[in-house]
ZAMARRO-818407 format. One record per residue (C-alpha): x negated, y negated, z. Coordinates in Angstrom, 2 decimals, padded with zeros to 5 digits. Layout:
N
<X: X | Y: Y | Z: Z>
...
//
This chain:
130
<X: 014.38 | Y: -007.73 | Z: 023.25>
<X: 011.46 | Y: -010.14 | Z: 023.25>
<X: 011.27 | Y: -012.46 | Z: 020.26>
<X: 007.78 | Y: -013.34 | Z: 019.07>
<X: 007.15 | Y: -016.55 | Z: 017.23>
<X: 005.41 | Y: -016.18 | Z: 013.91>
<X: 002.01 | Y: -017.70 | Z: 013.42>
<X: 001.33 | Y: -019.59 | Z: 010.21>
<X: -000.80 | Y: -016.63 | Z: 009.07>
<X: 002.07 | Y: -014.19 | Z: 009.60>
<X: 004.40 | Y: -016.48 | Z: 007.69>
<X: 001.87 | Y: -016.88 | Z: 004.89>
<X: 001.46 | Y: -013.11 | Z: 004.50>
<X: 005.23 | Y: -012.50 | Z: 004.55>
<X: 005.87 | Y: -015.26 | Z: 002.02>
<X: 003.08 | Y: -014.05 | Z: -000.28>
<X: 004.48 | Y: -010.53 | Z: -000.15>
<X: 007.95 | Y: -011.83 | Z: -001.03>
<X: 006.45 | Y: -013.29 | Z: -004.24>
<X: 005.16 | Y: -009.91 | Z: -005.46>
<X: 007.84 | Y: -007.81 | Z: -007.20>
<X: 005.98 | Y: -004.50 | Z: -006.95>
<X: 003.83 | Y: -002.73 | Z: -004.39>
<X: 000.50 | Y: -004.44 | Z: -003.65>
<X: -002.59 | Y: -003.56 | Z: -001.63>
<X: -003.65 | Y: -005.59 | Z: 001.39>
<X: -006.79 | Y: -006.59 | Z: -000.53>
<X: -004.77 | Y: -007.87 | Z: -003.50>
<X: -002.42 | Y: -009.75 | Z: -001.21>
<X: -005.43 | Y: -011.26 | Z: 000.58>
<X: -006.86 | Y: -012.34 | Z: -002.77>
<X: -003.55 | Y: -014.01 | Z: -003.67>
<X: -003.58 | Y: -015.88 | Z: -000.37>
<X: -007.16 | Y: -017.04 | Z: -000.86>
<X: -006.40 | Y: -018.11 | Z: -004.45>
<X: -003.59 | Y: -020.30 | Z: -003.10>
<X: -005.97 | Y: -021.88 | Z: -000.54>
<X: -004.44 | Y: -020.10 | Z: 002.44>
<X: -007.39 | Y: -019.03 | Z: 004.56>
<X: -006.05 | Y: -015.84 | Z: 006.13>
<X: -008.57 | Y: -013.17 | Z: 007.06>
<X: -008.31 | Y: -009.70 | Z: 005.56>
<X: -008.03 | Y: -008.08 | Z: 009.02>
<X: -005.11 | Y: -010.40 | Z: 009.77>
<X: -003.41 | Y: -009.39 | Z: 006.52>
<X: -003.72 | Y: -005.72 | Z: 007.53>
<X: -002.36 | Y: -006.39 | Z: 011.04>
<X: 000.59 | Y: -008.43 | Z: 009.76>
<X: 001.48 | Y: -005.83 | Z: 007.13>
<X: 001.37 | Y: -003.06 | Z: 009.75>
<X: 003.67 | Y: -005.05 | Z: 012.07>
<X: 006.07 | Y: -005.80 | Z: 009.23>
<X: 006.10 | Y: -002.13 | Z: 008.27>
<X: 006.81 | Y: -001.06 | Z: 011.86>
<X: 009.65 | Y: -003.60 | Z: 012.02>
<X: 011.18 | Y: -002.16 | Z: 008.83>
<X: 010.60 | Y: -005.33 | Z: 006.83>
<X: 007.99 | Y: -003.79 | Z: 004.53>
<X: 007.83 | Y: -000.52 | Z: 002.63>
<X: 004.50 | Y: 001.26 | Z: 002.41>
<X: 003.35 | Y: 003.85 | Z: -000.13>
<X: 000.16 | Y: 005.84 | Z: -000.07>
<X: -001.40 | Y: 006.29 | Z: -003.50>
<X: -003.00 | Y: 009.50 | Z: -004.71>
<X: -006.42 | Y: 008.05 | Z: -003.81>
<X: -005.28 | Y: 007.26 | Z: -000.25>
<X: -004.76 | Y: 003.51 | Z: -000.58>
<X: -001.72 | Y: 002.04 | Z: 001.16>
<X: 000.42 | Y: -000.34 | Z: -000.89>
<X: 003.06 | Y: -002.66 | Z: 000.55>
<X: 006.23 | Y: -004.34 | Z: -000.68>
<X: 008.91 | Y: -006.45 | Z: 000.94>
<X: 011.91 | Y: -004.17 | Z: 001.10>
<X: 015.62 | Y: -004.28 | Z: 001.32>
<X: 016.99 | Y: -003.26 | Z: 004.70>
<X: 018.51 | Y: 000.13 | Z: 005.22>
<X: 017.39 | Y: 003.62 | Z: 004.40>
<X: 016.29 | Y: 004.04 | Z: 000.79>
<X: 013.76 | Y: 005.77 | Z: -001.46>
<X: 011.62 | Y: 004.74 | Z: -004.43>
<X: 010.97 | Y: 005.55 | Z: -008.06>
<X: 007.45 | Y: 004.29 | Z: -008.81>
<X: 005.83 | Y: 003.94 | Z: -012.24>
<X: 002.26 | Y: 005.22 | Z: -012.04>
<X: 001.26 | Y: 003.05 | Z: -014.99>
<X: 002.65 | Y: -000.45 | Z: -014.35>
<X: 003.76 | Y: -000.19 | Z: -010.72>
<X: 007.42 | Y: -000.98 | Z: -011.42>
<X: 009.54 | Y: 000.21 | Z: -008.52>
<X: 013.23 | Y: 001.02 | Z: -008.24>
<X: 014.92 | Y: 001.43 | Z: -004.86>
<X: 017.61 | Y: 004.10 | Z: -004.64>
<X: 019.70 | Y: 005.84 | Z: -002.04>
<X: 020.41 | Y: 009.53 | Z: -002.13>
<X: 024.09 | Y: 010.45 | Z: -002.07>
<X: 023.39 | Y: 013.71 | Z: -000.22>
<X: 020.38 | Y: 014.25 | Z: 002.00>
<X: 021.73 | Y: 017.28 | Z: 003.84>
<X: 019.40 | Y: 019.52 | Z: 001.83>
<X: 016.45 | Y: 018.00 | Z: 003.72>
<X: 017.99 | Y: 018.90 | Z: 007.08>
<X: 018.73 | Y: 022.41 | Z: 005.83>
<X: 015.15 | Y: 022.95 | Z: 004.63>
<X: 013.75 | Y: 021.61 | Z: 007.89>
<X: 016.06 | Y: 023.81 | Z: 009.96>
<X: 015.22 | Y: 026.91 | Z: 007.92>
<X: 011.58 | Y: 026.42 | Z: 008.93>
<X: 012.33 | Y: 025.65 | Z: 012.57>
<X: 011.83 | Y: 021.88 | Z: 012.27>
<X: 013.98 | Y: 019.17 | Z: 013.75>
<X: 013.74 | Y: 016.27 | Z: 011.32>
<X: 013.09 | Y: 012.83 | Z: 012.78>
<X: 012.51 | Y: 010.84 | Z: 009.58>
<X: 011.66 | Y: 011.36 | Z: 005.94>
<X: 010.15 | Y: 009.50 | Z: 003.02>
<X: 010.97 | Y: 010.24 | Z: -000.60>
<X: 008.95 | Y: 008.53 | Z: -003.31>
<X: 009.18 | Y: 009.80 | Z: -006.88>
<X: 006.26 | Y: 008.95 | Z: -009.15>
<X: 006.31 | Y: 008.98 | Z: -012.93>
<X: 006.52 | Y: 006.63 | Z: -015.89>
<X: 009.17 | Y: 003.96 | Z: -016.33>
<X: 011.12 | Y: 003.64 | Z: -019.58>
<X: 008.90 | Y: 000.79 | Z: -020.87>
<X: 005.65 | Y: 002.66 | Z: -020.22>
<X: 007.05 | Y: 005.81 | Z: -021.83>
<X: 008.00 | Y: 003.81 | Z: -024.93>
<X: 004.54 | Y: 002.21 | Z: -025.09>
<X: 002.93 | Y: 005.66 | Z: -025.10>
<X: 005.22 | Y: 007.02 | Z: -027.84>
//
């Protein structure tokens, strides 16, 4: 396997993403970089995030309006609970995912991968609305 050295821009994007506890858009991450005087172009931010996602170092979610949000993730297969109000995110693993294989097989599909993201309101946001 060929190892690629990271550029300072790639390191800056990865480090900035590590500082954000929830999912963030490429534009918001770019703004954070610019605010900290790190002159990284927006196109570079998108490219780095895509590479990190492909490498499994970043999780990506697509919002209901089609925007992709990114977050540094823990390694290994997992899913997300995402608060639609504040953006709080909880990683979880499913104890039994055989139901997904069964559904796929019943429709003639051979599953290759899956993504499960559950959207709703966290406990704090529910309490604030009560």
